[in-house]
N, C-alpha and C positions, 0 to 999 in steps of 0.2 A: 791916118794913124789909128783912129778908132776902128776903122774897117779892118786894118791889118791885125789888130788884137783879137777881133771877133773871129777872123779866119784862122788865126793861130790856135785859139782855144778850141775851135771846131775840129781841126786836124789833130790836135794833141789828144783828143778823146778817142780817136780811131784805134790806136794800139790797145787801149783798155777794152774797147768793144770787141776787137778781133781776139784778144786773149780770152774774153768771156765765151765767145763762140767756139774757140778752139777747145776750151775746157769742157764745154757742153758736148762737143763732138767726141771727147774721150770716153764719155759714159755710154756704154752699150745699152740701147733701149730695150734689147731683148732680155736683159737681166731683170727688168721690172722693179728696180730698186726704188723704194719710197723715199720721201724727203728725209725721214729719220734714219735712213740707212738700213732699215729692215726690209725683208722680202715683202712682196705684195700679199695682201690678204687673199685667201682662197675664195674663188667664186663658185657658185653652185654647180655649174656645168664643167668646171675645170677637171681634167684628169691629172692629178698631181703625182701619179705613180708611174710615170714614163721612165724609160731607160735614160741613164745619165752617166757621165764620167766625172769622178771626184778624186782629185789628187792622183790621177793616173790609174785609179781603180774603178773598174766598171760596176755600176749598180744596175741590175736587170730590171726591166719593166715588170709590173705585177698585174695579174688578171683582176681588174677592178671588180668584175662581177662576182668573184669569189671572196671579196672582202665585204662583210655586212655593211650596209649603208650607214648604220649607227656608229660604226667604228672607222669611217673614212674621215679624213681631215676636213673640217668645215666650221664656219662661223655659226654660233648658236646663241640664243638668249640664255643668259645665266645670271641669276640674281645672287649677289654676294656683297658683303660689306668689306671685302678685302680690296686692297689697292691694286692699281694696274701693275701688271708684271708678276703678280702672285701665281704660283702653280698649285692647283688643287687636284689631288688624285683621289678617285673614288674606287677602291678595290671591289666593291659590290657590283658595280656596273662595268668595271674594267675600262674606265675612261679617264683621260687627263684633260684638265681645263687650264688654259693660259688666259688670264684676265686681260682684256684689251680695252675695256671701258665700262661705263655704267650699264649693267645688265647685258654685257657682251663678252664672249670668250671664244677662243679657238679651241675646238674639241678634237682630241686625237684618241684613236683606239690604242689600248695597251694590253700587255699581259702582266699579271701580278704574281705574288708568291703562292706557292702551293700550300695545302693544308699543313699547318705547323710552322710555316715560314712567314706568316703575315705579320707586319709591323704597322704601327700607327704613331702619329705625333707630328711635331713640327721640325723642320730642318731648313738649312739655307744652301744655296748653290755656292760651293766652296771652290770648285775648279771645273774646267771643262777641257776636253782633249779631242782632237780629230784622229780617227783610225787608231785608237789606243791599244797598247799592249795589254793583254789579259793575263793576270796572274791568279790562278784559282786559290781560294782560301784553303787553309789547312783542313778545315772541317769538310770541305768538298772533296779534297784529295783522299781523306779518310773514307768517304763514302764511295769514291770512284778512284781506286788506286792507279788506273791507267792515265790519270792526269798528272801523276808525279813528275813526268818529264818536263812540265811547265813550272815546276815549283821554284826554280832559281831564276831563269831568264824570262819566263812567260812566253805566251804565244804572240808573235808579232801581229800588228794590225793587218787586216786583209779581208777578202770576201767571206772567209769561213770563220773569222774571229767571232766568238760569242758576244763581244761588246759592239759589234757592228761598226758603222761609220762614225759615230760620235758617242762620247760618254760624258755625262754631267755628274760630277761627284758631289755627294751630299754629306753634311755634318750636322750633328745635333748637340747643342751645348758645347761646341768646340771639339767634339769627338767624332771620329770617323768610324762608323759601325759597319762599313763595307757596302753600303747601299748606293746604287747608281740608277740614273735614268740613262738608258743606252739603247742603241740600235740592235738589230738582230737579223741574221740571215734566215732564221726560222720564222718568217712572217706568218705562217699558218697558226702559230701559237697565240697571235693577237686575239684578244677577247676571251682568254682562258686564264686559269690559275696554273701557271706552268713554270715559274722561276723559283729561285731560292731566296726570294725577297726583293730582288731588284725589279725595276720598272722597265719593261721592254717596249720598244716602239719600232714600227717599220722604219727602215733606213731613211727613206725619203722624208718621213715625218720628223725623225730626230734631227736631221739636218736643218729642217725648217725651224724647229723649236730652238735648237742651238744658236741659230743666227739671230734670234730675237732676244736672247738673254745676255746680260753683261757680267753677271756674277753678283752674289749677295742677295739674290731674290729669295723671298720666302716660299717654302714648299710645305704644303699641308697635306698629310696623308690621313684620310678619314679611316674610321674603324671598319672592320669587316662587314658591319651592318650598314655602313654608309653614314655614320654619325660623326659630328665634330669630335676630335679627340680631346680628352681632358688632361692628357699628359703624354709622355713618351712611353710607348710599350715596345720592347724588344723581345722577341720570343726566345725561350731557352734553346741552347744548342742541342740539336738532336744527335745522339751518339749513333755512329754507324753500326749496322748489324754485322756480327762476326760471321764470315762465310763458313758454310758447312764444308768439312774436308771431303775432297773428291777422291774416291777409291777407284783406281783403274779396274776395268773388267777383268776378272780372273785373278786379281791380286788377293793375297791373304791379308786381311786386315790386321793391323798391329794390335796385340792385346795390351790392354792397360795394365801397368805394373802397380799392384796395390801395395801400400806400405805394410811392413811387418806388423803383426799384432803386438800390442803392448803387453809386457810381461807383468802379471799381477800375482803377488805372493798370496798363495791360498791360505786360508785360515786353517790351523791345525785341527785334525779330525779327532774329536774326543770320543773314545769308545766307552761305552758303559758295560761293565761286566754283566754277563747273563745271569739272571737270577732264576734258580730252579723254581718252577711253579709249585706252589703249595698244593699238595694233594691231600684231600681229606681222607682220614683213615677209613678203610672199609668197615662197614657195620659188622660187628661180630655176629656170627651165625648163632641163632638161639640153640642152647643145649637141648638135646633130645629129652623130651619129657620122660621121667622115670616110669617104667612100666610097673604096674601094681604087682604083676606076677613075674617071678624070675624063672626063666627057662633053665632047666637043669641040664639040657643037652644042646647040641648044636641046632641052630634054626634050620628049618627046611623051607627053602624058598621064602625066607624071611618070616616064617611062621613057626612058632614053637609047636612041636608035636603035642597033641593033647595029653599023651600019657607022660610028658616030661614037664608039665607045668607044676609049679610048686608055689607055695605061699611065702 
């Protein structure tokens, strides 16, 4: 009786063992999934930029030699007092750090905002999407009118979508300022100041980071000089430049119509009557001196004849 109980217990454990083995067999070892459900950590000699298929969309392989070694995905020593899972972005070096332990982080190369589009401060991961639809901001449409076709429905996710394979949506103080961590088909822009404020990543890298976060993680964006931010800084909106009018060759330019001049009542003209100039009277000619002798006859050449002089 005791032997039968032992045998019964022995064989009753077989289904549980088989179920465990079957469950283990369902896990594809090529996926390299860790015990925490996250992808494996990158190894120094791994080529993580191989071609892959994601949700039926092909992601091409990248020429690793053309990606600077400093901007390839890798584990590095990184001293910080931030907790595991924090994302720290350094715009100065164009690098993103995902803290995985004490003095350890996964480092990714990124592209950051162009001059005038840099922002800094703290945010949290509010949402994340695979192959997201891209709707350009109105400010971007104002700068690039050709994007107006995506104003309503947006550009569907795909290999040419500016958001790439993944988008991680950020909010600060509960407000969405439009900043994202996202993939990009323009992998050559990595390591540069090339975006309108969003953080760009190589598609293979953003897929890796996306798989490690759950939502609610802290994101710290350092200042443009690489310092810890003391608050949230959002750059002012840059107004688009008005395009210069294009005049076709040979066309007569339209003359600007000037407004009519304003009518101003002229002050009455006061005429002053002319005053005749005062002319000093001419000096009276002196009277001829009386001659002592009186000529009794007519003068001859103004001279009295000698025989006609009298007293």
